[in-house]
N, C-alpha and C positions, 0 to 999 in steps of 0.2 A: 521556750514556751514554759509558760505556767502550768502547773496540773490542769486547770480549770481549762486550756486550751488543747490541750492532748487528745487526740481521738484513739477510742471512742469512749475516754474517761470523762469527758464531759457532759454526757447525758446520765450517767451515775450521779453525778456532783447537782445536776439541776433537777433530781427526782427528787419532789418532795410531798407528795400527795400521801403515801404513808406516814409521814412526820405530823402532817395536819390533821390525820386522823387520830394520831395517837395522841397529839396534845389536847383534842376534843374527849379523850376517855371512851372512844367508842370502837378502837381498832381492833376487829375481831381474828386476825390472823395469828398464827404461830402461838396459840396461847398452849401451855406444856400441860400433860396429863400427868400427874404424879404417881396415880393408880388406876387399877381399871378392872370393876368386876364385870363388864359387859354392858348391861342398861345403865348402870351407875358408875361414873367415875369420881376420881377425886382431883381438882382442879384450883390451885390457890389455895390450899389448907382447907377446901370445903366440898360435900359431895354434889353432883351435878348430875341431872338425869340426861344421858346421851340420846340425841336425837339428830345427830349427824353422821355417825358411822357407816361404813358399807362394810362393816362386819356382818352381813346380813343372816347367816343362820347363829351367830353368835357363838361361834366355835373357837374363838382366840383364847378364851379361858376355859376351854373343856377340859377335864383331866386327862382325857386320853389324848389330845392332841398335845398337850405340854408333855406329856411323858414320854412323846415318841419323838420332840425335839431333843428332849434329854439327852434320851439312850442314843440317838445319834450323834449327839454332841459329843458324849462319852467315847463313842466306838470310832468317829470319823475324826474328830477334831472340829474347829471352828471354821474352816475353809477347804475347800479344795483346791485352791492355789492353783489353780489354772484354768483355761477355756474347755469348753465340752470337748473341742475339737483335738487337743492334746493331751493334757494329764489330770483334767480336770472331771472326768466322768467316773461315777462310782456307781455300784449294782443298785443305788436306790433312785438313782434317774432313770434308769432303763426300767425298772420295777413300776415306777408311776407313769412312765411314757406308755407302757402295755396296758396299766391299768383305767388310763383315761380313755385310752383310745377303745377298748371294750367298753367303757361305759357310756363313750359317745357315739359308739356303732360306727366308727370309721377305720379305716385300715391301719392306719399310723398316727403317732402324736410325736412332739419334738419339745422339749423344755428349754425356756428362756431364763435369764436371770431377772429380769421384771415383766409386767404386763405392757409396759410401754416400748420393750425392745421387741416384745413379740409383735406389738401392732405396727411399728414402723420396720421393723427386721425381716417380716414376712413378703412385704409387697415389694421391696426394692429388688430383692435377688430374681423375681419373676417378670418383672417389666423391661423392655428394651427401647432403643430409640424409635421413636413411630408409634408406639403402642399406645392404647388409650386407658386412662383410669378415669372412671366416671363415681364421683364420690360427693355423697349427701354432703351438703352445705354445714350441718351440724355434728359432723362426725367427730370422734375424740382427737384430742391434739397430737395422739400419736399416729394416728392415721395421717395427718394432714404433714407429719413430718416425713412420714415414707412417702407421701405425694411430691413433695418438695426435693426430697433426693433423687426421684426419678424423674422430675421435670428438668434437673441441672444434667441429668444424660439425655435429655432429648424425647422423653415421653410428653404425652398430650394429656393435660390434667383438666376434666371436666368437672364443675363442682353444678350440680343439680339442686333443685330448690329442696328443701327440707319434706322429706317423706312424698314427694309430688312425682306421681307416675305418669301424668302427661307430661310433665317438664322431661323425666328422665326419658321418655320415648322421644319425645321431640330431639333430644341431645344423640340419641342411638341412629337415629333415621339419617343424621348428616355425617355419620361416618363410614367409610366404607366397608362395604360387607366383608371384604377381605382382611380387613384390621383385625389385630389382637384387641381384644375388649375386656376389661377387669371392673365389675360393679363393685363397690366397696361401701359397707355401711354398718354402724352400729346395730346391734340387737335392740337392746333399750339404749336411748339417748342419755349420756351422764347429767344433763342439766335438769332437763324437765320431766325425765323417766316415761316418755312416749315410747310406745313399742314401735318397731319397723313395720312398713307394710308387705310382710315377706311374700305373700303370695304376688303382689303385684312385682317385685324383685324376681321371683323366680321366673313367672310368665314373660316378661321382656328378655331375660336372660337367654332363655330357649327361643324365643322368636328372633332375637338378633345375634345369636351365636356368641354370647358373652359369658364368661366365666364370673363367680361370684366369690365374695368373701364377707365374713360377718365378724365382727368384733361383738362379742358377746359377755364382755365382762360385768354388765350389770344386771344380765337375764339369766346366767347359768347360777344354778342352783335356788332360782325364784320361779321362774316360770318352766312351762313343760313337763310331760309325765316325768317322775321321778325326780324333776329339776333339773333336767336334763339342757335347759335353756330355751332361747327364743325359736331357734331354727326347729327344734323338735316340738316346741308347742304348736306350730302351723303343719307338722307332720313333712317336713322339707328337708331331713335329713340327707335323703337320697339325690335331693337336686342343688344342694349349696357345696360347692368346691372345698371350701376351706372356712374352718371356724378358729378363730382366735380368743383367747380367754387369759385373764390372770388369776394367779393364787391369793391376790391381797384383799378379796370381796369373800366370797362364800368359802374358799378354801383356807384362810384364817392363816394368811402366811404372805410370802413375797415371791415374785415368780410369775411366769407366764407358760402358756403352752399353744399350739396350733395342732390340729388333727386334720388329716385329710387322707388322699391316697397314698398310698406307701414310696408310689416313686416320687410324687412331689414331695414329701416329707424327708425322702432320702436326700435330693436336690438341695432343699433347704438347709439341710445340715451340713452341706460341703460348701455353699455359696453365701451364706447369710451372714455378712460382716456383724450384726448384732450379735451373733451366736459366735463367730469364729475368734474375735476381739475382744471379748468379756468374759471375766470370771464368771465360771458356772453358780447355779444355785447352789447355797450352801448345804451341807448335810443337815442341820436342822429346820431349814425351810421347807426342804423337799419330803423329810419326816414328817413334818407338820402337816403339810398340805396332803400328804397321802394318808394320813389319819383323818383327816376332815373329810374327806372325799369316802372314806369307809363309812363315815356317820351318814354322811349325806345317803348313801347307797342303804344303810340299814334303816334309817330313819327319814323317808322321803316325804312324809308328813311335815317336816320342819319347812320345806318349801310354801307349802299350804299355810303353816301359821304366818310367815311373814308377810304373806300377801293379807291375810286377815287382819293383820296387826297394821300394815299400811291403810288399807279401807276403814279401819275405826276411826284413825285420824283424819284421814281424807274427807270422810263423811261429817266427822266433827266439827272441824274447822269450817268446811263449806255450812253447814247449817248455822254455824256461829256468825257467819258474814264475810268470810275472807273468800277472795278470789283464789281459787286453787285450780292447777291444772289436774285435768282427769288423767288416769293413767292405770294400770294393771300390773306393774311390777312396785317394787320396794322404797320407790323413789316418791316423796308428795311435796311439790314445790307449792311455795304460798307466795303471790305474785305482790309486791309492794310497790314499785313503780318508779322509786327514786333512790339515788346512791347514799346520801344523808341519812334519808329515812328508814332504810334498810339496816345500815348500821347503827341506827338509833334502838331500833326495836329488837335488833339483834343483843344489841347491850342489856335492854330491859328485860329480855328473857333469860340472859345470863343471870343477871342478879338474883331474878327470880329461882333461878336453879335448874333452867332448861339451856341446853347446848345444841345450837343449831349451825347450818353453815350460810354466810352471806354471799351471794353471788350477784356482782354487780357489772357495768359496762366496762371494757368491751366483752368481757364474758359472756353478757347477754344483751339482747337487744335493747336499745333505747324504749323506757317503759316498761320494760319486762323484768326489772331489778327484781331479785327474789331471795326469799331464804330458802334455802334449800332442806329439807328434812328427808331423814331417812329412816327405816326402822329394822328391827332384828327380830327373829324367831324367838328369842330370849327374854324381848319384853313383854312384861306383866299388863293386866289391865289396869292397874293401878298407877304404872308409869305412864302409858296411852293418856290416861284419863287427866293425869297430872299436865301433861304437855299441853292437851287441850285446853285444860282452865286457865294456864298461865297466859297461853295465847290470846283467849278471851280477855283477861284480866289487862293486859298491855294494848290489845286493841282497841278495847275500850277509852283508855286514858290517850291514845293517839288518834281517836275517831278515825279508826282505818276500817271499821264492819260497816259493809255494806249490807242491809238486811234485805236484799234480794239479788242474792249473788247467782250468778250464771256461770256454769262449769268453763271452763277454759280447755281448748282441745289443742 
């Protein structure tokens, strides 16, 4: 057999979509950042205003966060060299778990090495053959991965229409009352920034005897009182069973956590393959996340600031004539509606000194290809106005502006 005929290698050899985009000079991915000051980064030797980062509170370059990481590196070294279950737990892990649980008003917390592992690693241990998972169709890929693992052991996976409580109830009505049911949803959906109908989820969970899990990666530190996230924003902290989150956005690091009842967290610590078979979060990453959480606790106004910044751009782009999805979080998606046009405007913005993210099919439905922009508390008005100015400039050049735009929901 030739290499081209070997399975599964052949699909790699036949994949050329990225090559075609690179040849056109509009490839938007894997662009290296050479230096970062938060709102402004250096890429390909020049400064660019960053409008695509998930560093929502702007803490990745905060002196206290960097100092904490350096101190942990000096004390513990670069790695814990083992899983949490065995030799990989240090006192920083335990301290941060207690701090997160207290902040979130839950009995206990458990740290994972990445937010992705937290998402898929919490679901799988809780679900058995014959159980039901009801999952929003727009949930994050980590949730989808957890669902697939559960399906492999005989669980029933039901994907309900995005944020559609009528469809969710219709699905719940068809499930035997005695069956175990888990409703899983993002708090803020990562592509378009829309917020879950939390009140609807809680009401249906109570009515049909389901438990609830919310992945709040994009809501934590942005929504809710003191930046506690989407669940607290709706006052549902006593009604939601588990909240999963990541360090890689608000907490300026890498890792993840889940909070909930102590007995549930204890079970997950002994049963989650994602935790047991992965090296634990590094000392520097845990210390950085802990310092970032301290800053959020001390300065809850940062959550208000990031929402204010996002609103400034959201309104500015809509008034300019762009189709913008409404939302309350830090994400401001601009609908372009075509793959190549999305790449083209991305490159024009990049050349003008603005970096955003290009989302195309199949990551978005056909016709909903977008530039996903996101904002930080550390953005100043001059940065935000610069972003709007450049969007208007390239929008006029490409005749993208509809001067009677209607907000999308």
